[in-house]
C-alpha positions in Angstrom: 142.8 38.2 235.6 144.7 37.8 238.7 141.7 38.3 240.8 139.7 35.7 238.8 142.8 33.4 239.6 142.9 34.4 243.1 139.2 33.6 243.7 139.4 30.3 242.0 142.6 29.1 243.7 141.4 30.0 247.1 137.8 28.5 246.4 136.1 31.7 247.6 132.5 30.6 248.5 130.5 33.2 246.4 133.1 33.6 243.6 130.4 33.1 240.7 128.7 36.3 242.1 132.0 38.2 242.1 132.9 36.8 238.6 129.5 38.2 237.5 130.4 41.6 239.2 133.7 41.7 237.5 132.1 41.0 234.1 129.5 43.7 234.7 131.9 46.1 235.3 134.0 45.3 232.4 130.9 45.2 230.1 130.0 48.7 231.3 133.3 50.2 230.3 134.1 48.0 227.3 130.8 47.3 225.4 132.1 48.2 222.1 134.1 45.0 221.9 132.2 41.5 222.4 135.6 39.7 221.7 137.2 41.3 224.9 134.3 40.2 227.0 134.8 36.5 225.7 138.4 36.8 226.6 137.4 37.3 230.0 134.6 34.8 230.3 136.9 32.2 228.8 139.5 32.0 231.6 136.7 31.8 234.3 135.2 28.8 232.4 138.5 27.1 232.0 139.6 27.5 235.5 136.4 26.4 237.0 136.0 23.3 234.6 139.8 22.3 233.9 140.2 19.7 236.5 137.2 17.6 235.9 136.0 17.9 239.5 132.7 19.6 238.4 129.9 17.7 240.1 126.3 17.8 238.5 124.5 18.7 241.6 121.4 20.7 241.3 123.1 23.8 242.9 125.9 23.6 240.2 123.5 23.1 237.4 121.5 26.1 238.7 124.5 28.1 239.1 125.7 27.4 235.5 122.5 28.1 234.1 121.9 31.4 236.1 125.6 32.4 235.0 124.8 31.6 231.3 121.7 33.6 231.4 123.5 36.6 232.8 126.1 36.4 230.3 123.5 36.3 227.5 121.8 39.3 229.3 125.0 41.1 229.2 125.5 40.3 225.5 122.0 41.8 224.8 123.1 45.1 226.9 126.3 45.3 224.8 124.5 45.1 221.6 122.0 47.7 222.6 124.8 49.9 223.8 126.6 49.6 220.3 123.4 50.6 218.5 121.6 47.5 217.6 118.0 48.4 217.5 118.4 52.0 217.3 117.6 53.1 220.7 120.4 55.6 221.1 121.3 55.0 224.4 124.7 55.8 226.1 124.7 54.1 229.6 123.7 50.8 231.0 121.2 52.5 233.3 119.4 53.5 230.1 119.5 50.1 228.4 117.7 48.2 231.0 114.4 49.9 229.8 114.7 48.6 226.5 115.8 45.0 226.7 112.3 43.7 226.7 111.4 45.6 223.7 114.6 44.6 221.9 114.0 40.8 222.6 110.5 41.0 221.2 111.5 43.0 218.0 111.3 41.3 214.8 115.0 41.7 214.0 116.2 40.4 217.6 117.2 37.0 216.2 119.1 38.3 213.4 121.0 40.7 215.7 121.6 38.1 218.4 123.0 35.7 215.9 125.2 38.4 214.6 126.4 39.1 217.7 127.3 35.5 218.3 128.8 35.5 215.0 126.6 32.3 214.0 126.3 33.6 210.3 130.0 34.0 209.7 131.0 31.0 211.4 128.2 28.9 209.6 129.4 30.4 206.3 133.1 29.7 206.7 132.6 26.2 208.0 130.2 25.3 204.9 132.6 27.0 202.7 135.4 25.0 204.1 133.6 21.7 203.9 132.5 22.2 200.2 136.0 23.1 199.2 137.4 20.0 200.5 134.3 17.8 199.0 134.8 19.5 195.6 138.8 19.6 195.8 140.1 17.0 197.8 143.9 17.5 196.9 143.7 20.7 198.9 143.8 19.0 202.1 147.0 19.7 203.8 146.9 17.3 206.4 148.2 19.3 209.3 150.9 21.3 207.5 149.5 24.6 209.0 149.8 23.1 212.5 153.6 22.0 212.2 154.7 24.8 210.0 156.2 26.8 212.6 158.6 24.0 213.4 160.0 24.4 209.8 160.0 28.2 209.6 163.6 28.8 210.5 165.1 25.3 210.4 164.1 24.3 206.8 166.8 26.6 205.4 169.5 26.4 208.0 169.4 22.5 208.4 167.2 20.5 206.0 167.2 22.2 202.8 164.1 20.7 202.0 160.8 22.2 201.9 157.8 21.6 204.2 155.7 20.1 201.5 158.4 17.7 200.7 158.5 16.5 204.4 154.8 16.1 204.5 154.9 13.9 201.3 157.6 11.9 202.8 155.6 11.4 206.0 152.7 10.5 204.3 154.4 7.9 202.2 156.1 6.3 205.2 152.5 6.6 207.1 150.8 4.7 204.3 153.7 2.0 204.0 153.2 1.3 207.8 149.6 0.9 207.5 150.0 -1.3 204.4 152.3 -3.9 206.7 
């Protein structure tokens, strides 16, 4: 992480290539956990895009497209190494011969979407929306976001539950809106 920050902070010219090398090394040793790979990619993306100075030049767009394609390729490599497709490989050098076959297989889309966790994300999002539509009283209006503020203090200072505070705030909010 420090190397990534150093590359960004000092605006090293070929840092995207160095980022890809770092990710590739990481993938080769930690292919079993896609979440760890995401936690390496996320800081890179946040650092590079955080201050809004990204300019949409052809060079930058091609760099980002290339970076995205390499990341997708690495996800496919990690999938094969984890056993998707049944190729029984144990190293990255063995995987590269199976990538084209894996991509053209019938189950590729299913496996790839599973790796991106599209099915579980879609199910959970759809489930949450259905619960709110069918039972609108289950809406908690941010209770889970501010609950940590009341964790220790509600017994020590307020002697009132979080739910009571939220009801009070909602009533006050509606009174303000009615004025």
